[in-house]
N, C-alpha and C positions, 0 to 999 in steps of 0.2 A: 504494499499500499504506500503510495507516495504522499507527500505533504504539501501538494499544491493547493491553491485556493479552490474551493467549490464555487459554482455560480451563485449569484445573489439568492436565488430561490432554492438552492441546495442540491443534493444528490437526486438525480432524476429517478433512478430506480426506487429509492426510498419514498419519494413523493407518490409515485404510482402505486406501490404496494400499500402505503399508509391509507391512501384514498380507498383502495379496494377493501382493506381490513375494516374500516369504520363504516363505509356506506354499503359494502357488499359488492362482490365482483359482478353480480348480476343486476346491479342498480341501473335503471335507465339513465340517471344523471351521470353515472360514470361512462356508460356506453355512448352517451351523446356529447361527451367532452365538455360539459357545462359546469365542472367544478374546478375552480382555480385553487391550486395547492402549492404551498411552499414549505420547506423545512424551516423549523423555528427552534428557539432556545427553550426547549421543553414547554411545559404549560404556561409558566409565567411570561416567557418571552413571546409566545404565541398570542397570549391575551393582550400584551402591551402593543404589539404590532396591529392586532385587530382593532383595538381601541383607537389607535392613531388613525388608521385607515377610515373607519366609520365616521370619526369626527371630521376628518378633512374632506372626504368625498361624498358622504351621505348627509352631512350636516347634523349628525346625531349629537344631542347635547344632554339627554336625560337617559339614565339607565336604572332599571329596577333589579334589585337583588332579593333573594329570599332572606328572611330574618329568622335564624342566623344564616350566614354563608361563610365560606372560607375567608379568613381575615385578609389575605392579600388581594382578593377581588376588589375590595373597597379602595385600597391604596393605588392599585394599578390604574383604575379608571378616574380616581380623583386627580392623579398626576397628569392624566390626559385631558383634564379640564371638564369632566362631566359633572352634572348635578346628580348626586346619588339619592335614590329613593328605595324604599323597601316594601315588600309585600309579606304579609304574615305567612309563616310556613310551619313552625313548631308550635303545638298547642300543649302547654304545660299541663292543663287539666286532664287531657287524655293521653299525654305523652305520645302524641302521634301527629299526623299531617293535618294542618289547618287548611283543608281544601277550599272551603267556602270563603275563608279569609283571603286566600290567594286570588281567587276569581274576582272577589269584590274589589280588591285593590287594582287588578289589571283592567277592570271595567272603567276605572277612573283615570287610567293612564293616557297621556296625550298622544296623538297620532305620531308615529315615527320613533317613539321611545324604544330603546333596546331592552330586551328582557333576558337576563342571564339565567340559564337553566342548567342544572347538573344532569348529565346524561344518565348516570346511574350511581348508586352508592353515595347519596348526598352527604357532603362534608359541611358541617360536623354531625348531622343528626342520624344518618344512616336510614332515613325514611324516604322512600321513593313513591311517586304516584303510581297507581295501577294503570294498565293500558286504557281503560275507560276514562280515567281521570286525565290522562295525557290527551285523549281525543277532545275532551271538553276544554282543556287548557289551550289546545291548538285552535279551537273554534273561536275563543275569545281573542287570541292573538291575531288571527286572520281578520275577524270582523272589525277590530279596533285599529287595524293596520299598524301593528307593532312589529318589531324586528327581533326574531329569536336568535339567541347566541348560545350554543351549547358548549359547555366545558366538560370534556371527557378525559378524566384522569385515571379511571379505574376499569377500563374495558377488559373483561376477562378476569378481573380481580374481585368482582362482586359475586356473581353466581358461579364463576368458573367457565362460563359459556360466552365466547367472544360475540356470537350472534345475538344472544339475548341481551347482553349488556349494551349493545348498540341499538337496541330496539326503538328507544324513544327518538333517536336521531333519524332512523330510517322511516319511522312513522311520519315525521314532519316532512321529509323529502318526498315521500309518496303522496302527500297532500298538496304538493306543489309549492312549498315555501322556498323563497330565497332566504338564505341565512348564513351564519358563520359558525364554525366548529373549531375549537382548540383541542388538540390531541397531545397527550403526554405518554412517553414510554418510561417514565421514571419508576413507577410502581410495578407495572405489569412485566417489565423486563429487568427491573432492578438496576437501571442505568441512571441512577440519581446524579452522579458526578459527570455524566457525559452531556447533560443538558440537551436532550434530544426529544423533539416533538414536531408537530406540524400544525399549520393553519390552513383551513379550507373555507372557501366561499362558494356556496351553491348558488348558481346564477340561472337566469331564465334561458340562456342559450350559449352556444360555444363562443360566439363573437364577444358577448359580454364578459365571459370568463377570461378570455384573452386580454381584454382591456383592463379588467380588475387586476389580473396578475401583473401587468406592466406597471400599474400604479402602486400596487403593494410593494413591488421591488424598489420603487422610488422612496418608499417609507423606510425600508430596510437599509438601503445604501448609506445614508448618513447616520443611521442608528448603531449598526454593528457590521455593516458592509457585507458579510457573508457568514454562514454558519460553520461550525466545526464538523469534521468528516468522520471521526472514528465511530461515534455512536450510530451515525446514519448507516455506515457499512455493517455494523453488528446487526442492526434491525433488518436491513435488506437481506443479509445472509440468512437470518432465521426465517423470514417470511417467504423467501424465494426457494427454500429447500424443503420439500414436503416432509422429509424425515425430521428435520430440526423443528419445523413448525408443529408437527404432531407431538414431539417431545415437549415443546414449550407449552402447548395446550394442556398436556397431561399434568405438568407441574402446576399450571394455573389452577386446574381443577383441584389438585391436592391441597394447595395453599388456601384457596377459598373455602374448601370443605372443612379444613381444620378450624378456620375462624368460625364457621357456622356451628361446628361441634362445640367449640368453646362457649359460644352464646348459650347453647342448650345446657351445657354443664354448669355455667354460672347461674342460670335460672334455677336449675335443680338444687344447687348448693344453697342459694338464697331461700328456697322453699323449705329445704331440710332444716335450716336454722330458725325458721319461723320469722323471717325478716318482715316487718310491717310493710304493707303495700302490695300492689300488683306489679310484677316485674316482667310480664309477658311482652312488653314493648321491646325488651332486649332481643328476643328471638324474632320479633316482627321486623326489626331493622336489618340492614344488610351492609356489607363492606367492612372496611378496616376499623371504623369508629362506631361507638355507641353513645348516644346522648342519654345518660342514665336518669336524668331528672333530679340529680342531687343538687342541693342548694349550695351557694358559695361557702357558708360555714361548714356544711357537711364535707365539701371538697377539701377545706382547710384541715379538717380532722383526718381525712384520708391521707393527706400529704404529711402533716406534722406528727401524727401519732403512729400511723401505720406504714408510712413511707411508700404509699401507693401514689405515684406521681401522675397527675392528670391536670387538665385545664379546669379553671374555677367555674367555667360555665357548665360543668358536669360531663364533658366529653372525655371518654377513655379510649385508649387504643386497644381494640380487641386482639390485635396481633401480638400484644405484649402478655396476654394471658395464655397459660399453658396448663397441662395436667398437673404440674408440680405446684402451681401457685393459685389455682382457681379457688380452692377452698379458703385460702388465706384472704384473697380478694373479697370473697363473699362475707367473711367474718368482719373485714374492715368496713364494708358497706353497711352491714347490720348495726355495728357499733356506731357508725356515723349517723345513721338514720335515727337511732334511739337516743343518742346522747349529744348530738351537735346542733 
């Protein structure tokens, strides 16, 4: 492998394979060449370029995020000059999805506003809409003439199924939306330090996609000029080799299933201990994180007394729980609920 510059839009094989992975090789949008794709600096870099492009070329000025959302979302779009707004997402009373609150907020959104959507394994709550709810969300976004922007950080890492985890994105494409998608390989390939991801714009036709790509490259050129190549070659090698891709998918299934099993074990341990409250939301959630519903004082107790380190909004990393410590974590939660 040489160390020459990649083109501004990155490694061509990587872009092609990434496009097919997230939209499906049989996607009409892929077949019609109406998706503009460029390699980006993982999820964060992809979002930053996407924000800049939409601001400059679409006149976007308002963006809606779920409350809560990944913390960096807010900073990225604030730095790009957007007005940040929120729609309800987590409902503390039910420890679940505030679907009606989300729809109500989007009904009030101004025409042309961007709506940031988590493709799967919502961060930080782990709560995803059902297929029927996605359809209703799409109906409101279409009717209000809003612009959907999907952030896909966990494809294959939520259910273990690459196709299922891209289902929300493909649903919107099949409904005819023009939209943006940021894609990261940090988690599902373990390539955190390679800063490897992609940015896609689904357009109305091939000519528009070509124009969009030319303008996105003008955003990238003065920002970081061109992306690094090592991670792109790694991903391309995996996705282009049937044997390697199958091995990768098998490992994704194993990793995601282990997290699902730990959710079940944690709920079982909490029940065994007689922990106050209903903890079924832990198994209803999906992905790396669980929004436990613990209060800030309860989180402080978890950290200071039990040395279970977590965010004070109640989010825990399910990937940090294993068969050796799950009972201990359950004891810490019980003590925190009862005494903090």
